[in-house]
C-alpha positions in Angstrom: -126.6 173.6 -55.4 -126.8 170.0 -56.8 -128.8 167.3 -54.9 -126.7 165.7 -52.2 -126.9 162.2 -53.8 -125.0 163.4 -56.9 -122.4 163.8 -54.8 -122.2 159.9 -54.0 -123.5 158.3 -57.0 -122.4 158.1 -60.5 -124.9 156.1 -62.7 -123.0 155.1 -65.5 -124.0 152.7 -68.1 -123.0 149.6 -66.3 -119.4 147.6 -67.1 -119.4 144.1 -68.0 -118.7 143.2 -64.4 -121.7 145.1 -63.2 -124.8 143.3 -65.3 -126.0 141.3 -63.0 -127.2 144.5 -60.9 -129.9 147.2 -61.8 -128.9 151.0 -61.9 -131.2 151.2 -58.7 -129.5 148.5 -57.2 -126.1 150.4 -57.6 -127.4 153.7 -56.5 -128.6 151.9 -53.5 -125.4 150.4 -53.0 -123.4 153.6 -53.3 -125.8 155.2 -50.8 -125.4 153.0 -48.3 -121.5 152.8 -49.1 -121.5 156.8 -48.4 -122.8 156.0 -44.8 -126.7 156.7 -45.4 -129.1 154.6 -43.5 -131.7 152.5 -45.1 -134.4 155.2 -44.4 -132.0 158.0 -45.6 -131.7 156.2 -48.7 -135.4 155.5 -49.1 -136.0 159.2 -48.6 -133.6 160.4 -51.1 -134.4 157.7 -53.5 -138.2 158.2 -52.9 -138.7 154.9 -52.5 -140.0 153.1 -49.6 -137.9 151.5 -46.9 -139.0 147.9 -47.8 -137.5 148.5 -51.4 -134.5 149.7 -50.0 -134.2 146.4 -47.7 -135.0 144.4 -50.9 -132.5 145.8 -53.0 -130.0 145.3 -50.1 -130.8 141.5 -49.8 -130.9 140.8 -53.8 -127.3 142.7 -53.9 -125.9 140.3 -51.1 -127.8 137.2 -52.5 -126.4 138.0 -56.1 -123.0 139.0 -55.3 -122.0 136.8 -52.3 -121.8 139.8 -49.8 -122.1 139.1 -46.2 -122.2 142.7 -44.7 -122.2 146.3 -44.9 -118.5 146.5 -45.2 -118.5 143.8 -48.3 -120.9 145.6 -49.9 -119.0 149.0 -49.1 -115.8 147.5 -50.8 -117.9 146.2 -53.8 -119.0 149.8 -54.3 -115.8 151.4 -54.0 -114.1 148.8 -56.3 -116.4 149.6 -59.1 -116.5 153.6 -59.0 -119.8 154.0 -57.2 -118.4 156.6 -54.7 -116.9 159.7 -56.0 -113.6 160.3 -53.7 -114.4 163.4 -51.8 -111.1 163.5 -50.0 
């Protein structure tokens, strides 16, 4: 069975509109948009919760996002989540 993260993340080369985000930031965004909590994201990506929080802060600042709903819409619009429905 595949790692559960693979169900949610598509780590493709960044298209032009995503070049201002890192691969790791896109991974964090995808997991948060999929409903994972910060600690769950940290555990799945083998990083600290502080690192997850920092990536979220950077995404919000760089992309002008206000909340998790904005982050989720951004991730969906860029195909970071697979449609499981």
